[in-house]
N, C-alpha and C positions, 0 to 999 in steps of 0.2 A: 396275725394274734404276736408271734411271739419278737416280730421283730419289733413291733408296736411298746409291745412292755421293757422290752432291752434297750430302744432309746428311751424312752421315760427314766429309766432306772439312772442312767449314764446321763441325762439334762440334769437328775434329781444331785448326782454326786459333784456337777458342774464343769462335766465335760461338753463336747464340740459335738456330736454325735453323727454323719451321715447316715447312708443305706441302698443300697442295691439291692435288685431285682434278684438278678442272674449274675452268674460268673462272668458273662464278658461287658455288661454294664460294671459290674466291680474292677476291672481291669479296667476300663476305660479313664473310668471316677480317679483311680489311684494313678492314672499317667498324665491326667488333667489337673488335677489340687496335690495341696499337701497333707501329709496323713503322718499321725503319729502311730498309730497300732491298728492294726487289724480283728476283727471277729466274722472268722468265715465259718459258714455251715460247710459239712459233705454232700449233704442232698440237695443239688439246685436245678433249674432248669436249663438248657442252654448247653453251661461249662457246668462241670462239678467242680466238688473246693478242692480233690484233689488236682485237677489241672489247671484250675488258678495257682494254684498252690506250688507247682512244677514252672507254671510259666513266671511267678513272680521273684523263683528263686533263680531262673537262666536271665532275669534281667539286669543288667546293672543298676540304675536308678532304684528297683523296688528292691534288692537282694538283702539287703541287711534292716527291712519294716519289720517289725516281731508283727508275730501274727498268732494269734488264740484260736485253737480250732475249738469250734462250740458245738459238739455236735449230740443225737441220740444215740449215735454207730458206738456202742461203747465196747465192741468186741478190739480184745487188747493187740492183734493186728493190723488194727486201723491206727490207735494208737502210736503203735510201734511204729508203723508207716508214717505216719504224719510227722512225728520226732525224727525221722530220720529225714524227710523230705525239708528238713528245714523251719519246722515250726516251732514257737518255744516254748507253747504249751496244750492243752488240750482239758477241756471240759465236758462233763455230757448234759446231758438235756434230760430235763428240767434244772440249769443252773443255778446254786445256791449264792442270791447276789453278794455277803458278807466274803466268798468264796471269791469270787469273781473279784469284786473292789480288790484285794490284795494281789489279784494276780496283776492287774491291771498295773498297780504302784508299780508292782516287778517290770513290766515289761515295760511299764513308761521312763523308771530310772536308769535302765540298759540300754534306752533310745537316747535319752541325754547324754549318757558318758559317752557312747559311740557316737553322737553329733559334733561334743569336743572333742575327739580322736582325731574323726574327720579333719573337723577345720585345720587344727594341729597341725594334721598331715600336710592339709591344702595349704597352710600358712611355712609347710618348713618345705616343700614341694618346689613354691614359691621362690624362696628363701636360694635354696641351692640351684633354679635354673637364674636367680641373680647371680650369684656364685657363678656358675659356668658361664655365665655373658662377661662377668669378670677378668674370671681368666683366662676365658680364648680372647678376649682384648688384649690385654697382656702377653699371652701367649706372641696372636699375631702384631703387636705394636712393638715388643719387645727382642722378640724375638729374630729380629732382623739385624742387627746388632747388640744382642747378648748371647751368650754363646748359653747350652741347652740348660748346664748347669747352673747358672746364675737363675737364669728364668724360673728355674722351678723353686732354688733357694726362695725368692721370692713371694710363690706361692704357696709354698709351705711357711712361711715365717708367722707368728702370731700375729706382725705389728699390719702387716702384708706391704702393700706397697703404697709411699708416700707418693702422692703424683703434685701434690703441689711444689713448692719453691724453697728451700733447708739451704741453709750452709754450713759445705763440710768440705776436707780437708781429703783431696783426691791426688794423686800423681796422671799428670796426662802428660800426653805425650802426643805431640806433631811431625811429620815426617812429610817432604817437598820432593819433586822429582831435579835437580839440576839440569838446568838450560831446556827442560824440555818446552819453554815459550817456541825458541827459536827452530828447536827443531820440529816442531809442530806446525811450521810453515813450510817447510818443508818437502810435511806428507802430504797424501791424499787422507780428504777428510776422515774414509774407513780405514787406514791405516792408524790413524793421531785416535781414534777408538777402540779398536784392537789392542794399543799399546799401554792404555788406558783403562781398561775392564783386564786385561793381562795383570798387569799391574794393583789394580785396588782388589781385584776378586783375592788374588796370593796374601796382601795385607792384612785385608779382611778376616783371611780365614784361621791365619797366626795372631793376630788381635782375642778375637775370639778364643781359640786355643789355649792363650793364658787369662782367661774369665775377664778380657776386658769389655769396658760398654766402646761402641763407638759411636761420636756423637754427630761426626759430619765424615762428605765427600767435596772437599772445594777443590774444581779443576783437578789437578798433578799430588793435591793436598791430601791427606788425612788426620783426621783429631781424632782421641780418644782417650779415654783416661780409667780410670782404678782407681777403688774407693767409692763410686757411685753406680746405682742404686744398694747395693752391698758395698758393705765396709768390712777389710781383713785388715789383720794383724801383715802381711808379707805384699799389701798395694804396691810401694814403690818400687820390692824388690822381682816382685813379676811384671812391674812396666818394663824394668831392665834388663828380665829375661827376653820378654816379649820387645825389644829394640834389639836388640842382636839376633834374635830368633828375624824377624825382617831382614833384617843389612844379608843375613845368611840366605835367605829369598827369595832377593833379588840377582842369586845365582840361576834359581830354576824359572824365574819368570824372564832374563836374559837369555834362556835358553831358548824356550818357546818361542821369541820374540825373533831370533838366528832362524829358527828351523820356519818363522812365516815370514820372511826377507825382509825383518823391519831392524833398525838399529836396537843398539842395547842402552838401557839409562841407567844412571845412577840415583841413588837417593842418601839425604839426609837428613838425621833424626837427632830430635831436640825431647829431652826430659828432665818435665821441673814438677815439685810438690806443694801445694800453695791452697791456700780455703780461695772458693768459688762458691757461688752460687748453683744450685743444681737443680731441676725441676722439668716441668713441663712448659717447653716453650713456644709462642705462637698466637694459633686465632680456634676457633671452633672447629671451623674450617681445612686445618692444615696445622697442626703441634705437633711437636718431639723432643725427648724427652734431653735435654744437652746440660753445658754448662756455660756460663759467663760473670767476668769477672774480672780484673790487671791482672792474675797470674793466667788466662788464656793470653792475652797479650802478651804477656812474660815471656810465654813458653813459644810463640809464633816469631817474638825475637830473637829467642837463641837458636832459631831455627834456620832463620838467615845467615845465621855468622858458619852453620856446619858445610860442608865438601862433603860429596859425591863420597857413598863408602864411611859415612861418619856418624856417629852419635854422641852429643855433647849431652851430659847430665849436669844439673845445677848444684852445688853444693850441700842443696838440703836434702834434694833425693837422694847423693851418694850418704848421707847420715843416716836417712830413714831406710835408706835398704841393706845398713849392716854391715858383717864383714863381707873379708873375699869381693869383693867389686874391686879391680882390676882396670884403674886407670893411663892415659899419658899423660901428655902437658896440660898445662890451667892455665885460663885466662881471665880477663875480668872484660866485664862487659857491658851496657847500661841499655837502659829501657826507658821508655817514654811512661813515665807514673811512677816511677820510683828511683828516690832521688843521690841512693849509692849503687856505685857500680856489683853487681851482682857475678859469683865466681863460678863458672862452668869448667868444668874436666871431660875430656876425650876418652870417652871409656873403651876398654878393649876385652872386658869377658869378665866374667863369674869363675870363681874355681871349681864352683861344683860342676861346670858346666864346656866344660874344655873345647868340647864340638860347637858350640858360638864365640869363639876366642877368634875377635878380627883380626884381619891378617894386616903386617903394617903397612902403610898406603908411602913409604919413604920411596921413592925411584932415584937411582943415577938419573941426572942430567950432565946430557953429551955437552961439551964445549963448542963454538961455533964459531969459526974463526973463518972469513970476518963473520959477528952479528949480524944475525936480521934488524932490521934499522924497520922500528915501529911508529905509531899512534895508541895514545889510549885516554879513555874518558873513565872518570870515575863514576858508578852510577849509584844515585839514590831510589831503593826502589825499583821500580821500571824506568824510572826517568834520567836519564845523562845530567848529573848533577854540577860539572865542569867542563869548561873548553879541553881539546885535545891537548895533546902532552906527550912531547916525540919521546921517545924511548928506544934501547937497544936491547933484543933476546939476543944476551951470551951463552945461554945454555938450554937444551932440551931435552924433554922427557915423552913419552907417548902420552902424560896426563898431565904435565905439568912443565913451566919454563922459569927462567932467571930471570930478572927485567932489571937494566943499569937506568934509571932517572935520575935529572936531576927532581922532580919533582916528587914531593912526600905522598907517600900511598900506608894511610892510615893499616894496621894488620884490620883482616876480612871485610877489608872493603872488595865491591866487586865491580870487577875492570868491562869493559868491549873494547877492544884491539884491532886494530888493522896493521896487517902488515903491508909493508913499501919494497916494490919490486924495482928494479932499472927502470921500467916503460910507467910508473906509477905504484898505485895501490892494486894489491890481489884482489879476488872475488872475496868476498866473504867476509863475518867478522865474527873473529873470538873471542868467546867470553868465558870473564876465569874469576877465580877470587883470592886476592891474597894471603896465604895462608902466615901465620906467626913463626918466625921464629929466629929463637933466643940467640941472644949475642950474634947475630949474624952482619954478615959483612955491610957497611955505610952503602949506600946508596941504591943496593941490591935487594929486591923483593920477590918471595918465591913467589910462584901462581901455579894453581892447581886449577888445569880447566875444569872448564862445566857445561861447555858445549862449543863442538868443532866440526863447521861446516865443511860440507862434502868436497867443496873444491878446495880446501887445505889440507883434509886428511891425509892423502900419500904425500904432502910435504914434512907435517908435523910426525906421521909416522916413520919417513924415513929417517928426518935427524935426529927424532927422538930414542932411532934405536943406533947413535952412530957409524949412520950409513951418507955417503957423499951423497950429494944431490944438487943438482945445476937448477939453481936460480934464473 
């Protein structure tokens, strides 16, 4: 009778009530349907109201449901016990309909507020999960070629990371091993991989230590840039310092090579500043954050003019890097797509980092009498550019030579030489770069070796040290 009266009263007020005859049935209904408020008696068959209330508050899905206890047990200890167990309110039987209506409105208002808050919490948790996924993607993707400091700066920046393409002024750095292709032909495959990994691993650490971005490894070349995805005022200067540190790092690379029975290697580096497009490059299946544009090609072109142990920086990089940059000679180079020559400078150091200053590459050339007969060809990229020209090597050091020839050899040209002995050509090809020498003797070209074959190492070492050698 009490249930019937209560249900009728609730329906008259516009509610949609349901009922259960015992506590166990009530819990079953609560778990299978959605309800907004529970009016709970205490004295019930099978399971009393206290046990129902306790079970509800231990259930994550039912814990927040408002419970108004409606009971004939009016003792204060029962009221206190229900409130302490989590009941929202307590009404004695027989209940006052007006008071019940007020308590229902209050409980339902609290329920609606809880539902709104819970919906916002779910939304916030979803956004937090999306943020975690985004940050994890950035960390995993960029952590391979950005320093931890730069990745943290990206994650903490208000605008986040712009993954799309955008124009940026960056300072690019490209390095390449001199004569590695010829060296690789003489080494076993596993030795080639060890040399490459030793070199690339060391260079990557240096670039990341200077907060640079590693664009890619191309064989024995490394392309990096400074100024994206995070731009800083000292990008050009850090790139210059990085190039010096990389050349110094070659000492460690060669120590490891020698300990492993591998040959020593030399590296040339170009540093140039210009406007490029940076962003995600590739497809949905494979992409990388990189840079494209004419200035990337110009950096690569400048790098081809370097000798082993040398860093060439462009005029713009020199200007952007600020004061205290120590340079040696300078020269103009031409690059495809750039109508005007580009001025580049031989980087020697920074005033604030004397430990990174590069040693002079000048070596004493020992005269050879009689001169070594040779023939040479000028290389265009990886190809032979013209027929062999006769020449004489009139002086030698361990890393270079003076070449006399009637043929014109442009400064910075790459040459392939063959030495002529009494019985014909000696085995092995020498590779070298023509080094510009201001006001040098006419008909003489200064060479710096980029690759010396094993068959000629003994000859070059002895003649280049001023020792007699029987040819």
